[in-house]
C-alpha positions as CSV (number, residue, x, y, z in Angstrom):
1,X,-26.8,23.9,19.8
2,X,-30.2,26.3,19.0
3,X,-32.8,25.4,21.5
4,X,-35.2,23.6,18.3
5,X,-32.3,20.9,18.4
6,X,-31.9,20.6,22.1
7,X,-35.8,20.7,21.9
8,X,-35.9,17.5,19.9
9,X,-33.4,16.0,21.5
10,X,-35.1,16.2,24.8
11,X,-38.1,14.7,23.0
12,X,-36.6,12.0,21.6
13,X,-34.7,11.1,24.5
14,X,-38.5,10.8,26.3
15,X,-39.6,9.1,23.4
16,X,-36.9,6.4,23.9
17,X,-37.8,6.1,27.6
18,X,-41.4,5.9,26.8
19,X,-40.8,2.9,24.3
20,X,-38.6,1.4,26.8
21,X,-40.4,1.5,29.9
22,X,-43.4,0.3,28.0
23,X,-41.3,-2.6,26.7
24,X,-39.9,-3.8,30.1
25,X,-43.1,-3.2,31.9
26,X,-44.8,-5.4,29.7
27,X,-41.8,-7.8,29.8
28,X,-41.3,-7.7,34.0
29,X,-44.6,-6.0,35.4
30,X,-44.5,-3.2,37.3
31,X,-42.5,-4.6,40.3
32,X,-40.0,-6.3,38.7
33,X,-39.0,-3.4,35.9
34,X,-36.3,-1.3,37.0
35,X,-35.3,2.4,36.5
36,X,-31.8,0.7,35.8
37,X,-32.8,-1.5,33.2
38,X,-35.1,1.0,31.5
39,X,-32.3,3.3,31.0
40,X,-30.2,0.3,29.8
41,X,-32.9,-0.2,27.4
42,X,-32.8,3.4,26.0
43,X,-29.0,3.9,26.0
44,X,-29.5,6.5,28.4
45,X,-28.1,7.3,32.2
46,X,-30.8,6.1,34.9
47,X,-30.5,9.8,35.8
48,X,-31.8,11.2,32.7
49,X,-35.3,9.0,33.3
50,X,-35.6,10.3,37.0
51,X,-34.7,13.8,35.4
52,X,-37.7,13.4,33.2
53,X,-40.1,11.4,35.4
54,X,-39.0,12.5,38.6
55,X,-40.2,8.3,40.0
56,X,-41.2,4.7,38.4
57,X,-44.5,5.4,39.7
58,X,-44.5,8.8,37.3
59,X,-43.0,7.2,34.2
60,X,-45.6,3.8,34.6
61,X,-48.4,6.2,34.5
62,X,-46.9,8.5,31.2
63,X,-46.1,5.2,30.0
64,X,-49.4,3.4,30.7
65,X,-51.7,6.7,28.6
66,X,-53.8,4.3,26.5
67,X,-56.6,5.4,24.3
68,X,-58.6,1.8,23.9
69,X,-60.0,3.7,21.1
70,X,-62.9,2.2,20.8
71,X,-65.3,2.1,17.4
72,X,-68.5,3.8,16.8
73,X,-70.6,1.5,17.7
74,X,-73.7,4.1,16.8
75,X,-73.2,2.3,13.4
76,X,-73.4,-1.1,14.4
77,X,-76.7,-3.2,14.6
78,X,-77.4,-3.5,18.1
79,X,-77.5,-7.1,18.5
80,X,-74.0,-7.2,16.9
81,X,-72.4,-5.0,19.3
82,X,-71.2,-7.4,21.7
83,X,-69.1,-9.3,18.8
84,X,-67.7,-5.6,17.7
85,X,-66.5,-4.9,20.9
86,X,-64.5,-8.4,21.6
87,X,-63.1,-8.8,18.6
88,X,-62.1,-5.0,19.2
89,X,-60.2,-5.8,22.4
90,X,-58.7,-8.7,20.7
91,X,-57.4,-6.7,18.1
92,X,-55.9,-3.9,20.8
93,X,-54.3,-6.6,23.1
94,X,-52.6,-8.4,20.3
95,X,-51.4,-5.0,18.6
96,X,-50.2,-3.3,22.1
97,X,-48.3,-4.1,24.4
98,X,-49.2,-1.0,26.7
99,X,-52.3,-2.7,27.9
100,X,-50.3,-6.7,29.0
101,X,-48.0,-4.0,30.9
102,X,-51.3,-2.6,32.4
103,X,-52.7,-5.9,33.3
104,X,-49.8,-7.5,34.7
105,X,-48.5,-4.7,36.5
106,X,-52.5,-4.1,37.8
107,X,-52.5,-7.6,39.1
108,X,-49.8,-6.3,42.2
109,X,-49.7,-2.5,42.0
110,X,-52.5,-0.6,43.8
111,X,-51.5,2.7,41.0
112,X,-51.3,0.3,37.9
113,X,-54.8,-1.1,38.9
114,X,-56.3,2.2,39.7
115,X,-54.9,3.2,36.0
116,X,-56.8,0.3,34.4
117,X,-59.9,1.0,36.2
118,X,-59.8,4.4,35.2
119,X,-59.1,3.9,31.3
120,X,-62.1,1.7,31.5
121,X,-64.3,3.9,33.3
122,X,-63.5,6.6,31.5
123,X,-63.8,5.4,27.9
124,X,-66.5,2.1,28.1
125,X,-68.5,3.6,30.7
126,X,-69.4,6.9,28.4
127,X,-70.1,4.4,25.0
128,X,-72.3,2.0,26.7
129,X,-74.0,5.3,28.2
130,X,-74.5,6.6,25.1
131,X,-75.8,3.1,23.6
132,X,-78.2,2.7,26.6
133,X,-79.3,6.2,27.4
134,X,-79.2,4.4,30.9
135,X,-76.2,6.8,32.6
136,X,-76.8,5.3,36.2
137,X,-76.1,2.0,34.7
138,X,-72.9,2.7,32.6
139,X,-70.6,2.2,35.1
140,X,-72.2,-1.2,36.5
141,X,-72.2,-2.4,32.6
142,X,-68.7,-1.2,32.4
143,X,-67.3,-3.0,35.0
144,X,-69.1,-6.0,34.2
145,X,-67.6,-6.0,30.3
146,X,-64.1,-5.2,31.7
147,X,-64.6,-8.1,34.3
148,X,-64.8,-10.3,31.4
149,X,-62.2,-8.7,28.7
150,X,-59.7,-8.3,31.6
151,X,-60.3,-12.0,32.5
152,X,-60.0,-13.4,29.1
153,X,-57.0,-10.8,28.5
154,X,-55.4,-12.7,31.7
155,X,-56.0,-16.1,30.9
156,X,-55.2,-15.9,27.0
157,X,-51.9,-13.4,27.1
158,X,-50.4,-13.3,30.8
159,X,-51.5,-17.5,32.5
160,X,-51.7,-18.8,28.4
161,X,-54.2,-21.4,29.2
162,X,-53.7,-23.7,26.5
163,X,-57.6,-23.8,25.5
164,X,-58.4,-20.1,25.8
165,X,-54.7,-19.1,24.3
166,X,-55.1,-21.7,21.5
167,X,-58.7,-20.7,20.6
168,X,-59.2,-18.7,17.4
169,X,-60.7,-14.6,17.0
170,X,-63.3,-16.2,15.6
171,X,-64.2,-18.7,18.8
172,X,-63.4,-16.2,21.2
173,X,-66.2,-14.1,19.2
174,X,-68.9,-16.7,19.8
175,X,-68.3,-17.9,23.3
176,X,-67.8,-14.5,24.7
177,X,-69.8,-11.9,22.7
178,X,-73.7,-12.9,24.4
179,X,-71.9,-12.0,27.7
180,X,-70.8,-9.0,26.4
181,X,-74.0,-8.2,24.1
182,X,-75.8,-8.4,27.6
183,X,-73.8,-6.5,29.7
184,X,-73.7,-3.6,27.0
185,X,-77.1,-3.2,26.0
186,X,-79.3,-5.7,27.4
């Protein structure tokens, strides 16, 4: 076996572990997900998970690498920024289980909560600073916007509150966009 084929197999194994971890963390949350269950889902020995990632915390951190993929808001009319962000976050929540895993884990695990804080502070605050030119206010604005977005996600996708879970995307945008607009650029 060549080093190249060994490297490819190693990359496939890592990818399988991360895929299984993301699904397991999303389904079970951080506390209930186990290395054994993740290894079983990836169809590998649990020792391989530990070999590649060292611990459940390190595996979670690797699985939780997440890009919010915030849109370029400089081209969006200023009075439509809140709506654009709400619509964007709804698309992200509905299209990727990683955020769901982070949200569930963040409620019960400090490392997961810190990861979620880093994602929103590191990705949303700079966008807000560039829109407003107020770098000192950007972290506060990002935190307030995150409180609304994460609260919506918790109620809609995790707790499944009937009125919120049943709302259309357009209805959620109509209700939430003015608040996000105020927090981000008012």
